[in-house]
C-alpha positions in Angstrom: 11.3 29.5 16.5 7.8 29.8 15.0 5.5 26.7 15.2 2.2 26.0 13.7 -0.5 23.7 15.0 -1.5 21.0 12.6 -3.8 18.0 12.8 -2.7 14.8 11.1 -4.8 11.7 10.4 -2.5 8.9 11.4 -3.7 5.3 11.6 -7.3 6.6 11.5 -6.7 8.8 14.5 -6.7 12.6 14.6 -3.4 13.8 16.2 -2.6 17.5 16.8 1.0 18.6 17.0 3.0 21.9 16.8 5.5 21.8 13.9 7.9 24.2 12.1 7.2 24.5 8.4 10.5 22.7 7.6 9.8 19.6 9.9 9.9 16.3 8.0 6.9 14.0 8.4 9.3 11.3 9.5 10.6 13.4 12.4 7.1 14.4 13.5 5.8 10.8 13.4 8.7 9.6 15.5 9.3 12.5 18.0 6.1 14.3 19.2 3.8 11.4 18.2 6.0 8.6 19.4 5.3 6.4 16.3 8.6 4.7 15.7 7.4 2.2 13.0 8.8 4.4 10.2 12.6 4.3 10.6 15.2 6.8 9.6 17.8 5.3 7.3 19.5 7.3 4.5 17.3 10.4 5.0 17.5 11.1 1.3 14.8 8.7 -0.1 17.1 5.9 -1.4 16.7 3.1 1.2 12.9 3.1 1.9 13.0 2.3 5.6 10.7 5.3 6.3 8.1 4.3 3.7 4.5 4.9 4.8 1.1 5.0 3.1 -0.5 8.4 2.4 -3.9 8.4 0.9 -3.4 4.9 -0.5 0.0 5.6 -2.1 3.4 4.8 -0.8 5.6 7.8 0.2 8.9 8.2 1.9 8.4 10.1 5.1 11.9 11.5 5.0 11.0 13.4 1.7 7.6 14.8 2.9 7.1 17.8 5.1 4.7 17.3 7.9 2.6 20.3 6.7 2.1 18.5 3.4 0.3 15.6 5.2 -2.5 17.8 6.6 -5.8 16.6 5.2 -4.4 13.3 4.1 -4.7 9.8 5.7 -1.4 8.2 6.6 -0.3 4.9 8.1 2.8 2.7 8.4 3.0 0.0 5.8 2.6 -3.5 7.2 5.8 -5.6 6.7 
């Protein structure tokens, strides 16, 4: 299994992780980074429990690949 090193800006902190190109941002936030604020729900974008903010816009982390978040600022939305 081939993994790539990426750096993500999460909550104004640079975090480096190794991911597969197919890894969802939701899974990377929760597993290697231990950030469990974004919750898995339907995993197809319908429910919104995984909603985060990416560059000032709301996104569903279950629909975004981790590699797509490189160079963007992301954070969990405040409830």
